FIVEXTOR-522766 format. One record per residue (C-alpha): residue number from 1; residue in three letters; x, y negated, z. Coordinates in nm, 2 decimals. Layout:
BEGIN
VODO  num  residuo      xx      yy      zz
VODO  NUM      ALA       X       Y       Z
...
//
This chain:
BEGIN
VODO  num  residuo      xx      yy      zz
VODO    1      MET  -10.60  -16.30   -0.09
VODO    2      VAL  -10.33  -16.06   -0.19
VODO    3      ASP  -10.27  -15.73   -0.01
VODO    4      GLU   -9.91  -15.75    0.10
VODO    5      THR   -9.90  -15.40    0.24
VODO    6      PRO   -9.63  -15.19    0.06
VODO    7      GLN   -9.74  -14.93   -0.18
VODO    8      SER   -9.62  -14.66    0.02
VODO    9      THR   -9.83  -14.73    0.32
VODO   10      ARG  -10.16  -14.78    0.15
VODO   11      ASN  -10.20  -14.43    0.02
VODO   12      PHE  -10.05  -14.22    0.28
VODO   13      HIS  -10.18  -13.88    0.34
VODO   14      LEU  -10.03  -13.64    0.63
VODO   15      ALA  -10.12  -13.29    0.62
VODO   16      GLY  -10.10  -13.08    0.91
VODO   17      ILE   -9.97  -12.72    0.89
VODO   18      ILE  -10.02  -12.45    1.17
VODO   19      PRO   -9.81  -12.13    1.08
VODO   20      VAL   -9.97  -11.83    1.24
VODO   21      ALA   -9.90  -11.56    0.97
VODO   22      GLY   -9.57  -11.40    1.02
VODO   23      GLN   -9.39  -11.21    1.30
VODO   24      GLU   -9.60  -11.09    1.59
VODO   25      LEU   -9.50  -11.18    1.95
VODO   26      ASP   -9.49  -10.89    2.21
VODO   27      PHE   -9.78  -10.97    2.44
VODO   28      GLN   -9.96  -10.64    2.33
VODO   29      PHE  -10.32  -10.78    2.36
VODO   30      PRO  -10.59  -10.65    2.14
VODO   31      TRP  -10.64  -11.00    2.00
VODO   32      HIS  -10.40  -11.22    1.81
VODO   33      ASP  -10.13  -11.38    1.99
VODO   34      CYS  -10.23  -11.74    1.92
VODO   35      LEU  -10.58  -11.68    2.08
VODO   36      GLN  -10.43  -11.69    2.42
VODO   37      PRO  -10.61  -11.90    2.66
VODO   38      ILE  -10.41  -12.18    2.80
VODO   39      ALA  -10.68  -12.35    3.02
VODO   40      LYS  -11.06  -12.29    3.06
VODO   41      ASN  -11.24  -12.27    2.74
VODO   42      TYR  -10.91  -12.38    2.56
VODO   43      LEU  -10.71  -12.16    2.32
VODO   44      ALA  -10.35  -12.20    2.19
VODO   45      ILE  -10.47  -12.24    1.83
VODO   46      GLU  -10.71  -12.51    1.95
VODO   47      ARG  -10.46  -12.70    2.12
VODO   48      SER  -10.24  -12.69    1.80
VODO   49      VAL  -10.53  -12.83    1.60
VODO   50      VAL  -10.58  -13.11    1.84
VODO   51      GLU  -10.23  -13.20    1.83
VODO   52      CYS  -10.25  -13.23    1.44
VODO   53      ALA  -10.56  -13.45    1.49
VODO   54      TYR  -10.37  -13.68    1.74
VODO   55      ALA  -10.07  -13.68    1.51
VODO   56      GLY  -10.29  -13.85    1.24
VODO   57      CYS  -10.34  -13.56    0.99
VODO   58      GLU  -10.59  -13.59    0.74
VODO   59      THR  -10.62  -13.23    0.64
VODO   60      ILE  -10.52  -12.92    0.86
VODO   61      TRP  -10.42  -12.63    0.70
VODO   62      ILE  -10.39  -12.30    0.90
VODO   63      VAL  -10.16  -12.02    0.75
VODO   64      ALA  -10.30  -11.69    0.88
VODO   65      ASP  -10.33  -11.33    0.76
VODO   66      PRO  -10.65  -11.26    0.57
VODO   67      ASP  -10.78  -11.00    0.83
VODO   68      ILE  -10.79  -11.26    1.12
VODO   69      THR  -10.91  -11.55    0.91
VODO   70      PRO  -11.27  -11.48    1.01
VODO   71      ILE  -11.20  -11.48    1.36
VODO   72      PHE  -11.03  -11.83    1.34
VODO   73      LYS  -11.31  -11.96    1.13
VODO   74      LYS  -11.54  -11.86    1.42
VODO   75      VAL  -11.35  -12.00    1.70
VODO   76      ILE  -11.21  -12.32    1.52
VODO   77      GLY  -11.48  -12.40    1.27
VODO   78      ASP  -11.45  -12.62    0.96
VODO   79      TYR  -11.33  -12.95    1.10
VODO   80      VAL  -11.24  -13.14    1.38
VODO   81      TYR  -11.33  -13.51    1.48
VODO   82      ASP  -11.07  -13.76    1.45
VODO   83      PRO  -10.97  -13.86    1.81
VODO   84      ILE  -10.90  -14.22    1.74
VODO   85      ASN  -11.26  -14.28    1.64
VODO   86      TYR  -11.43  -14.05    1.87
VODO   87      TYR  -11.39  -14.24    2.21
VODO   88      ARG  -11.51  -14.57    2.16
VODO   89      ALA  -11.70  -14.66    2.46
VODO   90      LEU  -11.81  -15.01    2.37
VODO   91      ASP  -11.91  -14.94    2.01
VODO   92      PRO  -12.30  -14.96    1.98
VODO   93      ASP  -12.30  -14.71    1.70
VODO   94      LYS  -12.06  -14.44    1.80
VODO   95      MET  -12.17  -14.16    1.58
VODO   96      ALA  -12.16  -14.35    1.25
VODO   97      LYS  -11.78  -14.41    1.27
VODO   98      ARG  -11.67  -14.08    1.37
VODO   99      THR  -11.45  -13.93    1.11
VODO  100      MET  -11.41  -13.57    1.05
VODO  101      ILE  -11.08  -13.40    0.97
VODO  102      PRO  -11.13  -13.10    0.74
VODO  103      ILE  -10.96  -12.75    0.83
VODO  104      PHE  -10.86  -12.53    0.56
VODO  105      PHE  -10.74  -12.16    0.60
VODO  106      THR  -10.47  -12.01    0.35
VODO  107      THR  -10.27  -11.70    0.36
VODO  108      ILE   -9.91  -11.59    0.26
VODO  109      GLU   -9.93  -11.47   -0.10
VODO  110      ALA   -9.96  -11.09   -0.16
VODO  111      LYS   -9.64  -11.05   -0.33
VODO  112      ASN   -9.45  -11.21   -0.02
VODO  113      ARG   -9.65  -11.02    0.26
VODO  114      GLY   -9.44  -10.76    0.41
VODO  115      LYS   -9.09  -10.90    0.28
VODO  116      ARG   -9.11  -11.27    0.38
VODO  117      ASP   -9.31  -11.26    0.71
VODO  118      SER   -9.17  -11.53    0.91
VODO  119      TYR   -9.30  -11.86    1.05
VODO  120      GLY   -9.06  -12.06    0.83
VODO  121      TRP   -9.22  -11.90    0.52
VODO  122      SER   -9.57  -11.96    0.66
VODO  123      ILE   -9.47  -12.32    0.68
VODO  124      ILE   -9.35  -12.32    0.30
VODO  125      GLU   -9.66  -12.15    0.19
VODO  126      GLY   -9.90  -12.41    0.39
VODO  127      ALA   -9.72  -12.70    0.25
VODO  128      TYR   -9.73  -12.55   -0.11
VODO  129      MET  -10.10  -12.46   -0.10
VODO  130      ALA  -10.18  -12.81    0.05
VODO  131      TYR   -9.99  -12.97   -0.23
VODO  132      ARG  -10.14  -12.73   -0.49
VODO  133      VAL  -10.49  -12.77   -0.40
VODO  134      SER  -10.48  -13.13   -0.35
VODO  135      ASN  -10.31  -13.20   -0.69
VODO  136      GLN  -10.59  -13.01   -0.86
VODO  137      LEU  -10.86  -13.22   -0.68
VODO  138      SER  -10.71  -13.57   -0.73
VODO  139      LYS  -10.35  -13.73   -0.73
VODO  140      TRP  -10.48  -13.98   -0.46
VODO  141      ILE  -10.49  -13.70   -0.19
VODO  142      ILE  -10.16  -13.53   -0.24
VODO  143      PRO   -9.98  -13.52    0.09
VODO  144      ASN   -9.69  -13.74    0.14
VODO  145      MET   -9.56  -13.57    0.46
VODO  146      TYR   -9.64  -13.26    0.64
VODO  147      TYR   -9.67  -13.23    1.03
VODO  148      VAL   -9.61  -12.87    1.15
VODO  149      SER   -9.76  -12.77    1.48
VODO  150      PHE   -9.68  -12.43    1.67
VODO  151      PRO   -9.97  -12.28    1.86
VODO  152      TRP   -9.72  -12.17    2.14
VODO  153      ALA   -9.63  -12.52    2.26
VODO  154      LEU   -9.75  -12.58    2.61
VODO  155      TYR   -9.77  -12.97    2.65
VODO  156      PRO  -10.07  -13.20    2.62
VODO  157      PRO  -10.13  -13.29    2.28
VODO  158      GLU  -10.23  -13.64    2.36
//
């Protein structure tokens, strides 16, 4: 049997980018602005990670300043479960089919910090780092498209 799916759909990789580095908002809280609680035990950055997972991203790249990256790693973790394979009520072996989406943290390069601090530049840096790291690992995991999720959106990611 011949596989009739087009080549472009067989090896498709969608990388999610969450720009957090850049201009600060004027909330005047002692924590970072994307650590705002939007529901009980649910932060704005976590909503953005879940949005990327629901969009079908295979990797998630968070562009943050190096001083707040440890806080994000503690709050978010290293991976999120894929929601498509997570809620299978009739599957007898639910745990075996769960897939994890890795979360990577990157920063704006030191030469651009202070000069090009914007969310647009954070998106470009995140896409560049996703391409660069994936290209060094294998040509099969280079992202074809990028999905950008902003933590300040207030709609359900489902």
